[in-house]
N, C-alpha and C positions, 0 to 999 in steps of 0.2 A: 318854262322846264316841265318838261313830261317826264313824270313819276310814276308810269303804270307799268303793271304786270303783262308780259309777254310768255307766252307758252311756246317752251322749246319743239321746235320743227313745225310749227305752224307759222309758216310764211307769209299764208294769206290774211290769215285774222291779225298777226299783226302789223302786216302792211295796213288794214284797213284801221286800226288804231293809230298810227304815225298820217295817214291821209286825212282822218276826220280832225285831228289834231292840228295839223300846220297848217289847215285853211281858218281856221280859230285862229292862229297865228298870225297869216295874213290878213286878215278881216282887222287885227288890231295894229297894223302896221305895224310888228314887231321886226328886229333886226336879226335874229338869231332864234331857229326853232332847235333844242336840244333834245337829245335822245341818250340814256344809258347805254352804257357796253352791250355791246352785241345784244339791242331789243330787238332787230328784225329777226336772226336767230332763236332769240330767247338763251338763257345762259345758268347753267354750261349745256353746250350744244354735243360737248364729249365728241364721239370717234365719229356721229354723223359728218363733223367737219373730213374725215378724211375717205368720205364716199364720194363721186368723182359727179353723180346725179343729183346729191344735195349742193354743194359748189354752184353747178348750172344754173340750178334752181335760185339760188342766193342772187347771183347775174342777173336773172331775169325782173326777181323785183327790185334791184337796184337801177335796174333802167325807166322802171315806174317809179320808182322814188324822185331818182333825178329827174324824171318828165314832169312832175309834181311841179319844180320849181320854175320851169316855162314862162317867162313876163310877170316874172313874181322877185319881189325886192328883198322878201325876209329868207335868210342864209338856212338852209336845212344842214343839220348836223347827223351823219349815218357813221355807226361803225358797225365792221361786218367782216368775216375772213375771206382771204382776198389772197386767189392764186398767182404767182405771177414766176415765169422760168423755173416752174415746176416747184415752188416753194411757195407754203401759204404763210400768210402775214395777218395779224391783227390791224386790221386799219382803218383809220377814222378819216372820212372825206367830207368836205362840206361842199354844197351843191347851191347853185343861184343862177336862175334862168337857163336851166335844161342842161348844165355845166358843171365841170370840177373844176372848183377854183382853187382847193387846195386840198392837199392831201399826205397821211402822214401813219407810220406804221409804229406799231409799239415796242417800245426800246428795250423794256426791262419786264421778263416775264417771272411771274411767280412759280414758284414750282416745291411748294411746303405746305403741309396741312390737306386742304380738299383740293388744292390748286395744283396742275400739271399741264401749262400751258407748254413746257418746252415741249410736250409728247405730239402736240399740235400744229403751235409756230414757229417760225422764222424770228429772228430779233433783227430789228433796224441797228446798225452800228454806225449811221451817218449821224452826225448834232441836228440837234432841235431847231426845228426854222420855225420862225414867230408868224403870226397871220396880221397882215396890214390891214386896219379897217378904220375908215373916218379917223386920220393923222393918230389915232392907238394901235398899239401893238399887245397881241391878245396869243397868249401861251397855250395850245391845247394839250392837256395829259391825258392818259387813257390808265386808267385805277393803280396799279402797280410802281409807275412810272413816279406818284408822287409820294411813293413812299423812300424813294432811291436817294441817299445824302450826296453821292458820286453825282448823279444828275442833276441835282441843284446846285452843286458848286460849282459845275466847270457848264454850266450853261450861261447864258446872256443875261444880267439882272435887270437891265431895263426895258421892262414891260408895263405894260396899264393895268391887265387883266389876267386872271390865272384861269381857265375853265377846266376842270378835270370831271370824266366821265367816269363812271364806278358802277362793279358789281360785286360789291362789300357785302358778305352774308352776316346775317346776325351772330353771334354772339354775346353773354353776359359782360357788360363791360365794352363792349366793342366801339360804342360810338367815343367813350371817353377818350378811346386811342386815334381816332378818326379828327378829332377835335384838337388834340395836341400836333397832328402830323399837319393839319392844315395851318396851323398857328404856326408850326417852325417857317411852313413855306411863306406864309403873309410877310411876317415881320422881316426873312432873310431877302424878299423880294420885294420889298414895300411895296405889295400891294393886293387889293382885294380880289377875292378867291371865290369863285363860284363850283360847289363842288354838289354834284346832282350822283344820286344813289339809286340802284334800282329796287324796286318793290315785287314783292309774292314768293312764290316758293316753288322749289323744281325738288322734287322726292325730299332728299333729307336735308336742303338745303332752305333756309326762311331767312328773304331779303326783308330788309327793314327800313328801308326808304330813311328819311331824315334828313332828306337835302337840304344843304345851306348855302348862306351867302357871311361871308366872313370879311371884315375890312382890312387894309394895313396894321391896325393895332389890335389884330386879333380877336377884334369883337365881334360876336354873331349877329349879326342885320336882317338878318330873315332866316328863318327855320321853319320846314315844311314837316308833317305831320309823320308819324311812324306808324308802320303797319298799314297805309291807308293810302290810295290811291289817289295822286293829283295832278292839276293843270294848272301852273303858274304862270303870270307875267309878272316879270319885275322890271323896273326903270331903276337900274343900278345906282342911276347918277342920283334919285330921290329917294333914295331906300331906307333913310337913316331912322326915316319915324312909321317904320313898318311895323304889322304888329305881329311881337315871335311869337309861334307856338311854345306853349309851355312845355318843358322839357321833364316828365316825369323822373326822378331820382329814385323810383321803387322798382327795386329789381324783379319784386315777385309777379308786379304789373307786369313789369317786362316779358317774364317769360311766360308769364300765363298768356299772352298777346298772343308768344309766338307759337305758343304752341295750338292755339286756336287757330289762328289764322295758318298754320301747316296743314292741319286735319283739315278745315273746310278746301284749300286749293287740292288737296290731292285727291279727295272725295269727289271733286267736281271734275278736274283735268282726267280723271282715269272712270269716269261716268257712272260713280254710287250716286244712288238716291240715301241708301238706308243704311244703317252699321248696326251690328250687335256687339253685345261684350258678355264674356262670362264672369257674373258678378260673385264673386267669392264672402262676401261680408270682410272683406280686409280693407287696408287703407289704401293699396296701388289701383284695386280695380276701380274704389269709388273717388278717388281721385279723377281716371280716366272716363268714367262716368259722368263728373261733373265737367268736365274740359268738353268731350261730347256733346251733353246740352245744350252750355253754354253756345259751342259753335254750330250744332245742328238742328236745335228745336227736337222738345222729349218725343215728337212723334215722329221721326226719324231715327229712333236710338230705342232698341230692342234688348233686355236682357233675359240671361239664362242664369238659372243654380241650378247647377247639377252636383250632387251629395252624394257621398258614401256614409257607413254608419261612423266615420273617423271626422264627420261634418256637425261641429254641436248646432242644437239648437238655438243657440245665442250667434250664432253667424249667421244663420238662417233667417232671424228677427232683424239682423244689421242689413242685410241685404234688402227685404224686403221694405223695410223701414226707409232705406234711402233710396229704393228705386221709386216708393208712394213721394219722398219729398218731392222727388224729382218729376211726378207723372208721368213716369215709362211705367211701359211693358213690361211685367219678368214673368217668365214661366219657370218651372219646377221640373227638370229631366233628371229622375231618380238612373245614377250608375251602378247602383250595389247590385244589383242580380247582374249586368255584364261584368263586375269584377271579380263576381263568384263562380261564373263560368270561364272565366279566362283564367283564371286563378287552378279552376278543375282542370282543364285542358292542358295546362303550363308542369301540373303536377308528376305526370309520369317522366317528364326529363328534368327535371329539380328533384328530384329524388337523391334524398341524403344532404340536401343544399339549404344552409338556413337563410330565412327570410331574411332581406337587405333591401334597400332603395329599390330593388330591381320592382318587387311588388308595389314599391311608393308609385313608382313611375307610370305602373299602366294603370293607376287611375288618372293621370294627369294626361294620359296620353288618349284615354277614353275622352274625355273632354272633350281633347282637340279633336278627335277625331267626328265628333258629333258638333260642334261649334263650325267646323270645317264643311261638315255636309249642309247646315240650314242656311253657312256662305254660299253655297255655290248656289243650292236650289233657290236662292232667294237675288241674288247677283247684290248680296249687302257686305260691304266690307268688315270683315274680324278685325276687332281692335285690340291689339297685344297688350298685357299689362306689365309685362315684369318692368323692374327700374335697373339703371345701371350698377347698382350694387350686385343685386343675382347675377347681371348677365356677365360680370366681370368675375365671379368668382365659381361661376358655374350652378348655381343653387334655383335650377332651372330646367325643364325637361323636355330636350330635342324630340319635337313630334310631338308634344304633350300643349302644356302652357306656353310654349314659345311660338306655336299653329298662330296663323295669322297672317294678315295682309301691311298693317300700320301698327308699330311699336312705338307708342303715344309719347312714354315716358322714358323712352330707352336711355336717354341721358341725363336722367337725372337719379341721383343718387338715394338710399332709400331715408337719410334726415332731410334732404332736400324734397322729397317726397310729403313728408310732415309740415314741414315748415308750409309749403304751396297750399298742403290742404288746410290747415288753420288759417293762413292766410286769406283762403278763399270765403272761409265761413263768416269771417270779419268785413271783410270788404266785397263790395257790390260793383264793381266794374261798369261803365255804362257800354261798353260792349255787349257785353252778358245777356244771354235769352231770359235767365232766372235772375230776377230783383229782390232776393231775399238773401239775409244772412243765416248761421247756424245749418244748412242745408244738410250737410254731412254729418250724421248722427255722434254726438261727443263719446260715445262707447266704441264706435271702430276707431277715432283717433286715439284713445287710452289701453284698448286691447294690446296684450302681448300679439306680436307679429307671428303667424304659424300658419304652415302650408296644411295642416291639417291632413296626412296622407299617411297618420296613424297617432293611436291613442296618448293624447296630451304632448302632442310635439309643439314646440316652441322653437322657431329658428334659431334663437341663442342656445339650444340645447349641444346644435353641431357647430355654429358659426361664433366669434365675438360680436359684443354688443355694437350695433350699426356705428354709433359715435366714435369707437375706437375704429371700427373697419374703414368706415366711410374715410377719414381721415389719413389711414394707410392707403389707400386704392388712390386716392389724390394726389398722395407724393409720389406714388410710382407712376400711375397713369398720366397727371393731369402734368405733373411738375417733371417726370422721368427720373427722380433722384436714384442715386446709389443706396446700398444698405447704410452704409455709414452717416448718411445726411439724414436719414429718415431715423437712423438712433440717436439724433441730437434732438429729437422729438420727444423722446422720452420711451418708446416705444422698443419692447424686449424681441432680441433678434431674431428667438424662437419664432417668435410670432410673428415675426416680418416676413420671412421665409416661407411659413404655413402660408399666408396671404398670395404671395408670391409665386409659389406652386400651383395653389389654386385658380390664379390669376392663367397661369399656363398653360393649366390641363383642361382649361374651358374654351382655348383657343377656336379648335373644329367645332364648337355649338355657336360662337358668335360670327364663323364665317357662314353658318345656315338661317342667321337672325334676319327677321323682317328688319325694312328700313324703318326709319323715325328720325324726329327730328333735332338736328344739331342745336344744341342750347350752348353746348361748351366750350374750349379752347381745345378740346380731344378728344372728340367723340371716336365712337369703335368704328362707324362706317368707314371713313377715309384716311380718317388722320393719323389714326394709330393701325401700323400694319405691320403685325408680326406672324414670323411663319409657324403652321402649326407641328412639324417634326421640329421641336427646338430643346436643345440637353443646355443650355444657358440657366446660370445658378447664380445667384445672387446673395 
């Protein structure tokens, strides 16, 4: 079972991973060598699939992989996009002795959430044919096929093994759903199930691995690690006493690991060695810095504090204390003179206009300008520090604090940011660089959140309490509830409509926001797609 990370479009690198691992498989006289869904291309390849040159290159590497099996007894499983009669299919192959011994096309194409496979693939309409090997019947499924009740009900129940290859991205509690679905199949078919899942990250998607084997009684008898690459040799007939990797029920641990892996992968695959963060002394940038240091180590992260007259000395002390705790270099660039200069230049044009959010946004945009300049000059990834609550209602500045290449916590509501920060202050995960507790100063966690764009400004001067706001946002965004359903939770109708309007009016900002790791069931990048021009009211 190959639970390893492949890179989208890097067919040569991905081929070499297969080649090296398959040789190990052969040396141990394994029956099967299993790879995950679309491993050779990386997942998801998106519109690369629609390019003729990409499809041709896939065929070149398909032949190379097939050749690996010549005069070998170990059967190699490969899943690739395959064109046939001007149609493209998601095709699973079994290779042995330099030839194809089994082939099937994916019959159930997911077209929801982050998946849009109907854009790329044609579906196979024929019935599933099982593979016979050493007097055993083996059924191969490709990801979404496992979730289809119709496919299961209408197929032959008389099989010995079910093998399912997957590219199932992480989200909170996703593994519980996988186990439930696999258990349903195991019990119905009365068979052992091998569930092999993709590992690694691609843009906003995080793949957590966690491959496992479940017996016909729906008991997991082998479990691979989460968020870690592995090569595993399994004797399914003798696996009952195999040590099972402990599955942590700590949701915060899973989220934190997902964010770390996402940042590491994005940096590596896009050729960044260093990162920078604008540190404000607030909770969002504090958590981003904590994650960045745990992921990249202190020497690869640099911070900048960019104050005006509206930034308190307390915020500056907190920012510098955090940087010191994490052994991160921090510099101050005052933007006060620039703020005054720009306001002076705009004064003739703003004559007789009352000061409003326009002047506040100038400060944020100056910070974005300076941080992006440093990012460009030193090829350092600027980590954007906005959270899901702010992004949802537009409490952020386009071309200001939204500037950056990677929005690390964009799928975490503000209340989740506090929860995760408190958790990291009390827990030391073994995969983190810093082996200390209490690194985020308590003063940052306890202070009232503020953008500090005007005197004595507080977020809740213009926003509902985050405990209220986040719950309403969750019901609108994640649950897709209507007005009456939300009211049943005890929220005021006027407030619900206000939040809806803020959400709707900020759509144009989200279209221009940096990507960031998906950890919820309804992230903003691909799962929730609303028109910018939209007059619908709840």
